[in-house]
C-alpha positions in Angstrom: 194.5 78.5 1.7 194.1 75.1 3.4 191.1 74.0 5.2 192.7 74.6 8.4 193.3 78.3 7.8 190.4 79.1 5.5 190.5 79.3 5.7 168.7 61.5 23.7 167.9 58.4 26.9 171.4 58.6 27.9 172.3 54.9 27.8 170.6 54.5 24.5 172.4 57.6 23.2 175.7 56.3 24.3 175.3 53.0 22.6 174.1 54.8 19.4 177.0 57.1 19.2 179.5 54.3 19.8 177.9 52.2 17.2 177.8 54.9 14.6 181.4 55.9 15.4 182.6 52.4 15.0 180.4 51.6 11.8 181.7 55.1 10.4 185.3 54.1 10.9 184.8 50.7 9.4 183.1 52.2 6.3 185.8 54.7 5.7 188.6 52.2 6.4 187.1 49.8 4.0 187.1 52.6 1.2 190.4 54.1 2.2 192.6 51.1 2.7 191.1 48.1 0.9 189.7 49.6 -2.4 191.4 51.5 -5.3 191.6 55.2 -4.4 189.4 56.3 -7.2 185.5 55.5 -7.0 184.3 53.1 -9.5 181.2 53.5 -11.7 180.2 55.4 -14.8 177.4 57.8 -13.6 178.5 61.3 -14.1 179.0 63.2 -10.9 177.8 66.7 -11.8 179.3 69.2 -9.2 177.9 72.4 -8.1 180.2 74.7 -5.8 178.8 77.2 -3.4 181.6 79.4 -2.1 184.6 80.2 -4.4 187.0 81.3 -2.0 190.3 79.3 -0.7 188.4 76.3 0.5 185.9 76.2 -2.3 188.6 76.4 -5.0 190.5 73.6 -3.1 187.5 71.4 -2.8 186.9 71.3 -6.6 190.5 70.6 -7.2 190.0 67.8 -4.9 187.0 66.5 -6.3 188.3 66.5 -10.0 191.2 64.1 -8.6 189.0 62.0 -6.6 187.1 59.8 -9.1 186.5 59.3 -12.9 183.7 61.0 -14.9 183.3 64.1 -12.7 182.1 67.3 -14.3 182.0 70.8 -12.7 178.7 72.4 -14.0 177.9 75.4 -11.7 179.7 77.7 -9.2 178.4 80.6 -7.1 179.8 83.1 -4.6 178.5 86.3 -3.0 181.2 88.2 -5.0 181.5 88.0 -8.8 185.3 88.4 -8.7 185.7 85.1 -7.0 183.4 83.3 -9.5 185.4 84.9 -12.1 188.8 83.9 -10.7 187.9 80.4 -10.0 186.4 80.0 -13.5 189.8 81.0 -14.8 191.6 78.5 -12.5 189.4 75.8 -13.4 190.2 76.1 -17.1 193.8 75.5 -16.3 193.1 72.7 -13.9 191.4 70.4 -16.3 194.6 70.3 -18.2 196.4 68.5 -15.4 197.6 65.1 -16.3 195.6 63.2 -13.6 192.5 65.2 -14.2 192.6 64.4 -18.0 193.5 60.7 -17.2 190.3 60.3 -15.2 188.2 61.9 -17.9 186.8 64.7 -15.8 185.6 67.9 -17.2 184.8 71.6 -16.4 181.6 72.7 -18.2 181.0 76.3 -17.0 179.4 78.8 -19.5 179.0 82.2 -18.1 175.4 81.6 -17.2 176.2 78.9 -14.6 178.7 81.2 -12.7 176.4 82.9 -10.2 177.2 85.8 -8.0 175.1 87.5 -5.1 173.7 86.6 -1.9 171.2 84.2 -3.5 173.8 82.4 -5.8 173.5 79.3 -3.5 170.0 78.8 -4.7 170.9 79.0 -8.3 173.7 76.5 -7.8 171.5 74.1 -5.8 168.9 74.3 -8.4 171.2 73.7 -11.2 171.4 70.3 -12.8 174.2 69.5 -10.3 173.7 66.2 -8.5 176.7 66.8 -6.0 176.7 70.1 -4.1 179.9 71.3 -2.3 179.2 73.8 0.5 182.3 75.9 1.2 181.2 79.4 2.2 181.6 81.2 5.4 180.1 79.0 8.3 177.3 81.3 9.4 175.4 80.4 6.1 175.8 76.6 6.3 172.6 75.8 8.0 170.6 77.5 5.5 172.7 76.1 2.6 172.3 72.7 4.0 168.7 72.8 4.3 168.3 74.2 0.7 170.6 71.3 -0.6 168.7 68.5 1.3 165.3 70.0 0.3 166.4 69.8 -3.3 167.5 66.2 -2.9 171.2 66.8 -3.7 174.1 64.6 -2.4 176.4 67.0 -0.4 180.0 67.6 0.5 179.8 70.1 3.5 182.9 71.9 4.9 183.0 72.1 8.5 181.9 73.6 10.8 178.3 73.4 10.0 176.9 76.3 12.1 177.9 79.1 14.6 175.2 78.8 17.1 172.5 76.7 18.7 169.5 77.5 16.4 171.9 76.8 13.4 172.7 73.5 14.7 169.1 72.6 15.2 168.5 73.4 11.6 171.4 71.1 10.7 170.2 68.3 12.8 166.7 68.7 11.1 168.4 68.6 7.7 170.2 65.3 8.8 166.9 63.6 9.7 165.3 64.6 6.4 168.4 63.4 4.5 168.7 60.1 6.4 165.0 59.1 6.7 163.1 60.6 3.7 165.7 61.6 1.1 168.3 58.8 1.2 171.0 61.2 0.5 174.7 60.8 1.0 176.5 63.4 2.8 180.3 63.8 3.9 181.7 66.6 6.0 185.1 68.3 5.7 186.5 66.7 8.8 189.0 65.0 6.6 190.9 63.2 9.5 187.8 60.5 9.5 189.1 59.7 5.9 192.8 59.7 6.6 194.4 56.2 6.5 196.7 56.9 9.7 193.8 58.3 11.7 191.5 55.4 10.7 193.9 52.6 11.6 194.7 54.5 15.0 190.9 54.8 15.7 190.5 51.1 14.9 193.0 50.1 17.5 191.5 52.5 20.0 188.0 51.1 19.4 189.4 47.6 19.5 190.6 48.2 23.1 194.2 48.5 22.8 194.4 51.5 25.2 191.5 50.2 27.3 188.7 52.6 28.4 189.6 56.2 27.9 190.0 58.1 31.1 191.4 61.5 29.8 192.0 63.5 26.7 193.6 66.7 25.6 193.6 68.5 22.1 195.3 71.5 20.9 195.2 73.9 18.0 197.7 76.4 19.2 198.8 78.3 15.9 199.8 81.5 14.6 197.7 84.6 13.5 195.0 84.6 10.9 194.7 87.1 7.8 192.9 90.4 8.3 191.3 92.2 5.4 191.1 96.0 5.6 187.7 97.6 4.4 189.6 99.5 1.8 190.4 96.1 0.1 186.7 96.0 -1.2 187.1 98.8 -3.8 190.3 96.7 -5.2 187.7 94.0 -6.2 185.0 96.6 -7.4 182.8 95.8 -4.4 180.7 98.8 -3.1 181.5 99.4 0.4 178.7 98.2 2.8 178.7 96.5 6.3 177.5 93.2 4.6 180.2 93.2 1.9 182.8 94.1 4.5 181.9 91.3 7.1 181.5 88.6 4.5 184.9 89.6 2.9 186.6 89.7 6.2 184.3 86.9 7.6 187.0 85.2 9.9 186.7 88.2 12.4 183.0 88.1 13.0 181.1 85.7 15.2 178.1 85.4 13.0 180.2 84.5 10.0 182.8 82.3 11.5 181.7 81.3 14.9 185.2 82.2 16.4 188.4 80.2 15.8 187.5 77.6 18.3 184.6 76.7 15.9 186.1 77.3 12.7 189.3 75.6 13.2 189.7 73.8 16.5 186.7 71.8 15.6 188.9 69.2 13.8 190.7 68.3 17.1 187.5 68.3 19.1 185.9 66.0 16.4 188.8 63.5 16.9 188.2 63.4 20.7 184.4 62.8 20.1 185.3 60.2 17.4 187.6 58.3 19.9 185.0 58.3 23.0 182.2 57.8 20.7 180.1 60.7 22.3 180.0 64.3 22.8 180.6 66.2 26.1 177.8 67.3 28.3 179.1 70.4 29.8 182.2 72.9 29.7 184.0 75.5 31.7 186.8 77.5 30.5 188.4 81.0 29.7 189.5 82.9 26.8 190.3 86.5 25.6 191.1 88.8 22.9 194.6 90.2 23.4 196.6 90.1 20.0 193.9 90.9 17.3 193.5 94.4 15.8 192.3 97.2 18.2 189.3 99.3 17.7 185.6 99.5 16.8 184.2 95.9 16.6 182.5 97.1 13.3 185.8 97.5 11.8 188.2 94.9 13.6 185.6 92.2 14.5 184.6 90.7 17.8 186.3 87.2 18.3 188.7 85.9 20.7 192.3 84.8 20.0 192.7 82.2 22.7 190.6 79.7 24.5 191.4 77.0 27.3 188.3 74.7 27.9 187.7 71.7 30.3 185.0 69.5 28.6 183.3 66.8 30.6 181.6 63.7 29.1 178.6 61.9 30.8 181.0 59.1 32.1 183.3 61.5 33.9 185.9 61.6 31.3 187.5 65.2 31.0 189.1 66.7 27.9 191.4 69.6 28.2 191.2 71.8 24.9 193.5 74.8 24.0 193.4 76.9 20.9 195.2 80.0 19.9 195.8 82.4 17.0 198.8 84.6 18.1 201.9 85.2 16.0 205.3 84.3 17.5 203.9 81.9 19.9 204.7 78.0 19.7 202.4 76.0 17.5 201.0 72.6 18.5 198.1 71.0 16.8 197.6 67.6 18.4 195.3 65.2 20.2 196.5 62.7 23.1 194.3 60.1 24.8 195.0 58.2 28.1 193.2 54.9 28.8 193.3 52.3 31.4 195.8 50.1 29.3 197.9 52.7 27.5 197.9 55.8 25.6 197.5 57.2 21.9 198.6 60.1 20.0 196.0 60.2 17.1 197.8 63.0 15.3 201.0 60.9 15.2 199.1 57.7 14.3 200.6 56.2 17.7 199.3 53.7 20.0 201.2 52.8 23.1 204.3 54.6 21.8 204.3 52.6 18.5 203.2 54.1 15.1 200.5 52.0 13.6 201.0 50.1 10.5 199.0 51.4 7.4 198.3 48.9 4.7 197.0 49.3 1.2 197.1 52.3 -1.3 195.3 54.5 1.3 198.4 55.1 3.2 199.6 57.6 0.7 196.4 59.3 -0.4 195.7 62.9 0.4 192.7 62.9 2.8 191.3 66.0 1.2 190.9 64.0 -2.0 190.0 60.8 -0.3 186.7 62.2 1.3 185.3 63.0 -2.0 186.3 59.5 -3.4 184.6 57.9 -0.4 181.3 60.1 -1.0 181.3 59.4 -4.7 181.8 55.7 -4.1 178.8 55.6 -1.8 176.7 57.5 -4.1 177.6 55.1 -7.0 177.3 51.9 -4.9 174.2 52.9 -3.0 176.1 52.4 0.3 174.7 54.8 3.1 176.8 57.5 4.4 175.7 60.6 6.4 178.2 62.4 8.3 176.1 65.3 9.2 175.1 64.5 12.7 178.6 63.8 13.9 180.0 67.0 12.4 176.9 68.9 14.0 177.8 67.4 17.3 181.5 68.4 17.0 180.5 71.7 15.8 178.1 72.1 18.8 181.1 70.9 21.0 183.1 73.9 19.9 180.2 76.2 20.6 179.9 74.7 23.9 183.4 75.7 24.7 183.3 79.1 23.2 180.1 79.9 25.3 181.8 78.5 28.3 184.7 81.1 27.8 182.4 84.0 26.7 180.3 83.9 29.7 182.8 82.6 32.3 180.3 80.1 33.5 179.7 76.2 33.5 177.6 75.6 30.3 175.8 72.5 29.5 175.1 70.8 26.1 171.5 71.4 26.4 171.9 75.1 27.1 173.8 75.7 23.9 171.7 73.4 21.9 168.4 74.9 22.9 169.8 78.5 23.0 167.8 81.3 21.4 170.9 83.3 20.3 170.5 83.2 16.5 173.4 85.3 15.2 172.4 85.2 11.5 170.9 88.6 10.5 167.5 88.5 9.1 166.6 89.6 5.4 170.3 90.1 4.2 170.8 92.9 1.8 173.9 94.7 0.5 172.4 98.0 1.7 171.5 97.0 5.2 173.1 98.5 8.4 174.8 95.6 10.2 176.0 96.6 13.7 178.5 94.4 15.5 178.1 93.3 19.0 181.0 94.3 21.6 183.6 91.6 22.3 182.4 89.4 24.9 183.1 90.1 28.5 183.5 86.8 30.7 181.4 87.4 33.8 179.2 89.7 32.1 178.3 88.1 28.9 175.3 85.9 29.1 174.1 82.9 27.0 170.5 83.6 25.7 
């Protein structure tokens, strides 16, 4: 399963966001386009993985191909069958020619393969110095806080939360990592490490299309998987509300944040990156028309389509659409209009011409490059912390979701300061875990 399917004062703030956007582009461009694809250095990167599903297993594969002297030393998941499966996969993976050439290793005795709700704590407190967070998104704020508190460098998957309270925790973790811990953090918004996107953004930020006046982005795709409750027994998992909702995580708000947050965050991130800021309000619509019908406790409570009009503080509007409905036309893309021209970042195009990509970075898998860039920063001492930008892109998606859920114009400050904490308290396998009804625009309210 790929990642896509896992699967302040206003003037000061604008200047800060634009500066950090350009600086981030320059840093990643320097790594992706001007240096060898593999990070240098001999310090061992000891990797601990939290979340052993499709994205987590993909991420450890990527990191083993990203730089020399990498060792997988701990893995953890809520379910033991996932850690067992991944441990077997990794024993085969280390025999790949590229992994052996880099001298990378897997050192995973049974006692460092953790399972259970608290598995993340055991991975984080192992001797790993590089933590990959790849569980379902609802857990991300808690896991980020714990990894930062433990002083670990982090690769975190996107999105980094599903609600306002979660994003506030992430922003606090960003401040701790940035100002007091001096940690390196890269997020799974891999387009920011993709050579074609980097060169396109360099042109946009260099003024080739002028001032951006309008944007649109789509993630109109096909349906997503659905796991029936009966599947639990196939993996030896006792049936419970918590086990079912984690196993079928894409269909519940508290675990995935809805597909506009889990998936469409990539395109929203590109538009925020291009403009160098986040939107301040949104209005839109959405519904659930093609997902399984029945009791939300069994079939989930997320939408399958959204259409959102985001507005930025300079009056620029971004039209956003996303859909997960089988048989419909697919379109995953971004488009920008400026005072001097246009750009299609997804096509690496500026003013109708595909940008020229120089250096070895042009052929590098961005899923690998993001780990290469993070390891290079760790070994060289160069600062990198993408946690704030991915938190703001995640909150952009949450803003759009709440505009559709409520049918109201919703502001950035409303969602950021919302009291609607969807994470259940004191999780246990035996707990009863009711599921809220599917939102009804015009009736659903933002807390």
